[in-house]
C-alpha positions as CSV (number, residue, x, y, z in Angstrom):
1,M,64.8,-18.0,143.9
2,N,64.1,-19.5,147.2
3,S,67.6,-20.6,148.0
4,D,68.7,-17.0,147.0
5,R,65.9,-15.6,149.6
6,T,67.1,-18.1,152.1
7,G,70.7,-17.2,151.7
8,V,70.0,-13.6,152.4
9,R,67.8,-14.2,155.4
10,Q,70.5,-16.3,156.8
11,S,73.3,-13.7,156.0
12,I,71.2,-11.2,158.1
13,L,70.9,-13.5,160.9
14,D,74.7,-14.3,160.5
15,A,75.9,-10.7,160.6
16,A,73.4,-9.9,163.4
17,K,74.6,-12.8,165.9
18,P,78.0,-11.2,166.9
19,I,76.7,-7.7,167.2
20,I,73.7,-8.7,169.4
21,L,76.3,-10.8,171.4
22,G,78.3,-7.9,172.0
23,K,75.6,-5.0,172.7
24,G,72.4,-7.0,173.3
25,F,69.2,-6.9,171.3
26,S,67.4,-3.7,172.4
27,A,70.7,-1.7,171.7
28,V,71.1,-2.7,168.3
29,G,69.5,-0.9,165.4
30,L,68.6,-2.5,162.2
31,N,70.8,-0.2,160.5
32,E,73.6,-1.4,162.0
33,I,72.6,-5.1,161.2
34,L,71.7,-4.4,157.7
35,G,74.8,-2.3,157.3
36,A,77.0,-5.6,158.3
37,A,75.1,-7.9,156.3
38,A,75.3,-5.5,153.3
39,V,71.4,-5.6,152.7
40,P,69.3,-2.7,151.9
41,K,67.2,-1.6,154.7
42,G,64.0,-1.8,152.8
43,S,64.5,-5.5,152.2
44,F,64.6,-6.4,155.9
45,Y,60.7,-6.5,156.1
46,H,60.5,-8.8,153.2
47,Y,62.3,-11.4,155.4
48,F,61.1,-10.5,158.9
49,K,57.7,-8.7,159.6
50,S,59.5,-7.0,162.7
51,K,62.2,-6.8,165.1
52,E,60.6,-8.9,167.3
53,L,60.3,-11.7,164.8
54,F,63.7,-11.3,163.6
55,G,64.8,-11.8,167.3
56,E,62.9,-15.1,167.3
57,A,64.3,-16.3,164.0
58,L,67.8,-15.5,165.3
59,L,67.3,-17.5,168.5
60,D,66.1,-20.3,166.6
61,S,68.9,-20.2,164.1
62,Y,71.5,-19.9,167.1
63,F,69.9,-23.2,168.8
64,S,69.8,-24.9,165.6
65,D,73.7,-24.2,165.1
66,Y,74.5,-25.0,168.9
67,L,72.6,-28.5,168.8
68,A,74.3,-29.5,165.8
69,Q,77.7,-28.8,167.6
70,V,76.3,-30.7,170.8
71,E,75.3,-33.6,168.5
72,A,78.7,-33.7,167.2
73,L,80.3,-33.7,170.7
74,L,78.0,-35.9,172.3
75,S,78.0,-38.7,169.7
76,R,81.8,-38.6,169.1
77,P,82.9,-42.6,168.9
78,G,85.5,-44.1,170.9
79,S,84.5,-42.9,174.3
80,S,82.0,-43.6,177.0
81,A,78.8,-41.6,177.6
82,A,80.3,-40.0,180.6
83,E,83.4,-38.8,178.9
84,R,81.2,-37.4,176.2
85,L,79.1,-35.6,178.8
86,M,81.8,-34.1,180.7
87,S,83.8,-33.1,177.4
88,Y,80.4,-30.8,176.9
89,W,80.8,-29.2,180.3
90,Q,84.5,-28.7,179.5
91,Q,84.1,-27.0,176.4
92,W,81.3,-24.9,178.1
93,L,83.8,-23.8,180.6
94,L,86.5,-23.1,178.1
95,V,84.3,-21.0,175.8
96,Q,82.4,-19.1,178.5
97,A,85.4,-18.5,180.4
98,G,87.4,-17.1,177.4
99,E,87.6,-13.7,176.2
100,C,86.4,-14.1,172.6
101,P,82.6,-12.9,172.3
102,Q,81.5,-15.3,169.6
103,G,81.2,-18.4,171.3
104,K,79.5,-16.7,174.3
105,C,75.7,-18.0,174.9
106,L,73.1,-16.3,173.5
107,A,70.6,-17.6,175.7
108,V,72.4,-15.9,178.7
109,K,73.1,-12.7,176.9
110,L,69.4,-12.1,175.8
111,G,67.2,-14.3,178.6
112,G,67.0,-11.5,181.0
113,E,66.7,-8.6,178.5
114,V,64.1,-10.2,176.1
115,S,61.8,-12.5,178.1
116,D,59.7,-9.9,179.6
117,L,59.6,-8.1,176.4
118,S,58.9,-10.5,173.8
119,E,56.6,-13.5,173.9
120,P,57.9,-15.0,170.8
121,M,61.7,-14.6,171.7
122,R,60.7,-16.0,175.2
123,L,59.3,-19.2,173.7
124,A,62.1,-19.5,171.3
125,L,64.4,-19.5,174.2
126,H,62.2,-21.9,176.1
127,R,62.1,-24.2,173.0
128,G,65.8,-24.1,172.4
129,T,67.0,-24.8,175.9
130,D,64.5,-27.8,176.3
131,R,65.9,-29.2,173.3
132,I,69.6,-28.9,174.6
133,I,68.1,-30.5,177.8
134,E,66.6,-33.5,176.0
135,R,69.8,-34.4,174.2
136,L,71.8,-34.1,177.3
137,A,69.3,-36.5,179.0
138,R,70.0,-38.9,176.3
139,C,73.7,-39.1,176.8
140,I,73.2,-39.4,180.7
141,H,70.7,-42.4,179.7
142,E,73.5,-43.6,177.3
143,G,75.7,-43.4,180.2
144,I,73.5,-45.5,182.6
145,V,73.5,-48.1,179.9
146,D,77.1,-48.4,179.2
147,G,77.9,-48.2,182.8
148,S,79.9,-45.0,182.7
149,L,77.3,-43.2,184.9
150,P,75.4,-44.7,188.1
151,A,72.1,-46.2,187.4
152,S,70.4,-44.1,190.2
153,L,70.6,-41.0,188.0
154,D,67.2,-39.8,186.7
155,P,68.4,-38.4,183.1
156,R,65.8,-36.0,182.7
157,H,66.1,-34.5,186.0
158,S,69.6,-34.6,186.1
159,A,70.1,-33.2,182.7
160,K,67.6,-30.2,183.7
161,T,69.6,-29.6,186.9
162,L,72.9,-29.4,185.5
163,Y,72.1,-27.2,182.6
164,E,70.2,-24.9,185.0
165,L,73.7,-24.7,187.1
166,W,75.9,-24.2,184.2
167,L,73.3,-21.3,182.9
168,G,73.5,-19.7,186.3
169,A,77.3,-20.2,186.8
170,T,77.7,-18.3,183.4
171,L,75.6,-15.4,184.4
172,L,77.8,-15.4,187.6
173,S,80.7,-15.2,185.7
174,K,79.6,-12.2,183.9
175,F,79.0,-10.5,187.4
176,R,82.3,-11.3,188.9
177,L,84.6,-11.1,185.7
178,D,86.1,-14.4,186.8
179,R,85.6,-18.1,186.4
180,S,85.0,-19.2,189.7
181,A,81.5,-19.9,189.3
182,L,82.2,-22.2,186.3
183,D,84.8,-24.0,188.1
184,G,82.2,-24.5,191.0
185,A,79.9,-25.9,188.4
186,M,82.4,-28.4,187.0
187,L,83.1,-29.6,190.7
188,A,79.3,-29.8,191.4
189,T,78.7,-31.6,187.9
190,R,81.2,-34.4,188.8
191,H,79.5,-34.5,192.3
192,W,76.1,-35.2,190.9
193,L,77.3,-37.6,188.2
194,Q,79.3,-39.5,191.1
195,L,82.5,-39.0,189.1
196,P,86.0,-38.4,190.2
197,A,86.8,-35.0,191.3
198,S,89.4,-34.4,188.9
199,G,90.9,-36.4,185.7
200,A,88.8,-38.2,183.2
201,P,85.5,-40.1,184.2
202,S,85.8,-43.8,184.3
203,G,83.9,-46.1,182.2
């Protein structure tokens, strides 16, 4: 029974994600989400006490899935930590510069919209982005240990600065409808990490 309930709850979250990525949080009604999930409207509040708490659960689910993808990328065997880290930023650039909305960043999409409206959702964004920064910091530390990144780097500060750079660049790319900010973020990232301006990082 618990697995069935968890499955229905997750199906609602899975159905909602692409809709909210396209329209935002406030513009999407529960009927649209429940219709996509093929779940009766009356059952929504069995799984979520409010739309706000549904939004918090949606963000927690998004970050869990995203962090699993990040972990797979940053722990890939057979390459230096610098190579793994740069592959993360390259993947970010390709996805965010692409046309498909499914891979877009939910933190960018909802951050400005919900942070002033919902404290639970703001905290979910804060938790999720902090976890990403911590994983990036670990990869930078691994790069210092394996010699592919300079020992002068502060892993936590570097991870925080670069993540903030890429979030800002992603938002600017939405304003400009081009990838110039993302390309700039890539150049700035290589400069910060003291890696060659182009080509694969050494190490």
